[in-house]
N, C-alpha and C positions, 0 to 999 in steps of 0.2 A: 504493500500500500504506500502511495505517496500522499503527503499531506494535501497537496494541491488537488489531486483527483478526488480525494474524499471531500474536500471543501466544495469543489464544483458540484459534485453529486448532491451534497446536502443543500446547497443553495438552490439547485434546480428543483429538488423535491419540494422545498418550501414555496418556490414560485408556482409550481404545478398545483400545490395545495391551495394557495391563495387565489389563483385563477378559478379553480374548481369551486371554492366556497363562494366567491363573488358571483359566478355564473348561476349556481344553484339558488342563491338569494334572489337574483333577478328573474330567472326562468320559473322556478318552482314556488316563489313567494315564501321561502322558508326564513326563519329567524337566523341570526348569525350563529347561535349555538347549534341549532338543528342542522344548518348547512355544514358547519364544521364537523359535526358528528357523522353525517352521511359521507362526507369526503374521507374522514379518517377510517371508518369501517370498510369503505370501498378499497382504499389503498392497502390496508392491512389484511383484506380478504376475510374479515370477521363476519360481516353480514348478519346482524341480528334480525333484520327484517322489520324493525319497529318503524323505521322511516324509509320510504322508497320513493323514487321519482315517479311522478304521475303523468308527465308529458313526454312526448318523443324527444324534444330538444334536451330535456332534463336527463333522459336515459342515455342520450348520446354523450353528454358531458360526463355522466357516471362511467360510461364505457371508456372514455378517454382517460379518466382518472385511474381506472383499473389497469389499463394497458401500460400507460406511462408511469403511473405512481408505483404500481407493484414492482416493476423492474428496478426503479430507483431505490425503493425501500429494501428490496431483497439484496441489491448490491451493497448498500450501506451496512445492513445488518451482517451480511456475510463477511464484509471487509473488517468490521469491528471484531467479529469473532476470530477471524484469522489473525488479526493483529494481536489480540490477547494471547492466542496460542503461541505466536512467534515472539512475543515480548515487545513488539514494536510500539504498542500503545503505551506500555510502561516506560519505554525509551522516550517517547514524546513528552510524557508527564515529567520524567526525570530531567529532560532538556529544559523544560519551562522552569522547574525548580532550581536548576543550576544557574540559569540566567538571572533569576531573582536573587540568588545568593551573591553572585558576582556584582550585581548592580548595587548591593548594599556595602560592598567593600571599598575602602579608601585607604591610601597609604599602605598598601599591602605588598606582598612579594609574589613574583611570578617565577615558577620553576619550569624550565623547558627540558623535557626528557625524564623518563622513569626507568632508566637502565640501572646498572649497578651503583653508579655514583648518584644518580637522581633519586633512587629509592632511599639512599642514606640521607640525602638532603630532606626528602619528604618526612622521614621518621623523626629527624631532629627538629624540624620546624613544627611538626605536630606535637611533639613532646613539650616544646617551649611555648606552645599555644599561640603561635604567630599566625596572623591572617595571611593566607596565601592561596594561589590558584595554580593548577598544574596544566601544562600543555603536553600532550603525548600524541604522536603520529600514529602509533599502532593501536587500532581499536581493541584488539584482544587484550593487550597489556593495560590499556586504560580501563577496561571493564573490571579488572581485578581491584581497582580502587573506587569502584562505583559507590560502595556503601561505607566509605571511609569518613564521610562527613566533610570532605574537602572537594570543592568543585573541580572537575577535570574537563578541559576542553580538548576534543579530539581534532587534530589538524596539524599542519606544518607551521611551526613557530616562526619561520622566516617570512610568512605571509602577513601583510598588514591586517587583513580582516580577522585572522585568528588571534593576533596580539590584541586587537581592539576588543574582541569577545572576552579576552582575559582582563580587560580594564587597564590597558597599558598607559593610558593618559592619566590615571589616578594612582598608579603604582609607584612605590618608592624604590624598589629594587627588582632586578631581574637576574636570575641565576640560570645559565644555560650549561647543560651537562652532557651534550651530545658526544659520541665517541670519535668524531672527526672534526678537525680544526676548521675545515671549509664550511661545514654546517653552522658551527658556532660563530664563525666570522660573519656570515649572512645575518644571523639573528642579532648580533651586536650592532651591526650597521642599521638594520631595520628598526630595532628598538630605540636607538639613539635618534634616528630620523623622526620617529613618531613622538618621542618624549625626550628632548635633549637633557632634561634635568634628572632622569632616572639613573640610579647607580647600577652598573652592569658588572656582574661577576661571572667569569667564564672559565670553563675547563680547557686545558691545552693538553693534547696527547703527545706532542713533541716540543722539546725546549725551543727549537728554532721557530716555532709558530708563535711564541709569546710576544715578540716585538710587533708582528703583524696584527695580532689581536688588540694590542695596546694602541697602535696607530689607528685602528678601526673605531676606537672609542671606549674600549673596555677599561673600567676603573680598577679592576683586580683580575689577574690571570693566575690560575692555579693549575699546576701540572701534577696530578696525583702520583704518577710514577716517580718523578723527581723528588717530590715531597716524601713519599714512602721510603725511597732509597736513602735520603739524608737522615730520616728518623732511625732507620735500621742501623746506619753507621754510627750515629750518635748514641744509640742504645748500647753499642759495644764499647764506646769511649767513655760516656758519662751516663751510666745506667740509672743511677738514682735521680738525677735531674730530669731525664727524659720520662722516667716512670711517674714522677710527681706531676709534670706538666700534662702528661697523657691522662692521668687520673682526673685532673681538673676539667678536661675537655670531654672525656668519654664516659665518666661515671656521673650520674645525675643525683646520687644520694650522698655525695661527700659533703662534709660540713663547711669546708672553705671553697670559695668560688672566685673567679675573675668576672668583673662586670664592667660595662661601658656606660658612661653617662655623658650627655651633652648639656652644658651649662647654658640655660636660657637667660635672657636679660633680666627677668624678674626672679631668678633663683636666689635663695638665701646664701649661696656660695659665691655669687658674682661679685667681683671686685674686692674679695677678701684674700688676705695672705693665708698661706697654708696653715701657719701656726695659730691663726684665729678661727679656722674653719671648724675645729672640733671633730674632724674626721676620725682621728685616732681616739680621742678622749670620750666622745659621745657614742661612736659606732664601732670602735675597735677595728677600723679599716685602715689600710695602708695605700696611699696614692703612689702608684708605680710610674705612670707616664702621663704627660699632658701632650695631646696633639693640638697644635695651634697653627692652623693653615698648613703650610708646608714644613713647619718646624716641629720637631719632636723633642720634648724635654723629658729626659729620663731621670728618675729618682730626684724629683724637684726638692729644693731646699725649703726650709721653714718660712723664708721671706718671699718665696715665689707667690705672686698675686694671680689668683684664678680669675680669668676674664670671661665675659659672655661669649659663647661660641666655642669655648674650649671643649675638647673631648677628653674625658678623664677615664683612665683605666685603673680600676680600684680592686684591691685584693682584700678579702675579709670573710667573716662568717656569713653564710647564705642568708640567715634570718636578718642579720644587721644590714646586709646589702639591700634587702627588700624594704627595710625601714628607711634606709637612705634614699632609695628611689622614690618613696612616697613623701619624703620630707619636703 
């Protein structure tokens, strides 16, 4: 079943019904209710016999209703039943629900691809309760996530219309995880063209592809193989340090966490020296890094002033970090 064919048949049936009712009112002198009743029982072939046409023109109208209406009614009914059996009707309802979910999202994340890397991104964002939409080209793979509670758009993420379905103009970040650099390159270029302000994080399968992806507009390029290789090497050289950092990022039930905060102009931290902020005294947290534009200030001193727009990387107890975020 196509939605268009079903719609055309439904509209035609209603037109036939309306013409039949109007004709029976004029020819047979029936009331609106009686004419509608006669037209309905004729089309559905129920035929109770309580109301029948008494004139030849009335009988001709009824015959026309039976011939045209029964065919349309049977087509619509059989189409609906087949659609239910094949799951297409539920797909249509699911599509409407998905569009409604996406229309309510703002400042969300778009994830392109549900392969090995994309599924890990999916699980992490879902665990962190982040608002996000997924784009997956493979319908069978997309179907596996149908009941995840996360809207999934089936299509090619390099196409404008697909990105627009995912709310690209309202999104804050796009993550593309395709296993080929060419595909990721097209997605980076298209997403930046549609939304120049969006932050784009992309996967690179080869190290030589990183400069091209950055030139295309990617804000962050990550090569999983290179990253994994370096971590394995450092695990051999500095096992305790790597294990500690790995625990922070991979285990969600640890007491201590790393968190990022952006200082707004009306924040209680704005324009305060670190020694006056009370980060350590009130919250037991340690400020590790301040990102200020293109400048990175590591291990800031007590006299360092926190400015609006600064990105703070803070280490501390998870419950205290939650309090700090709400303060």
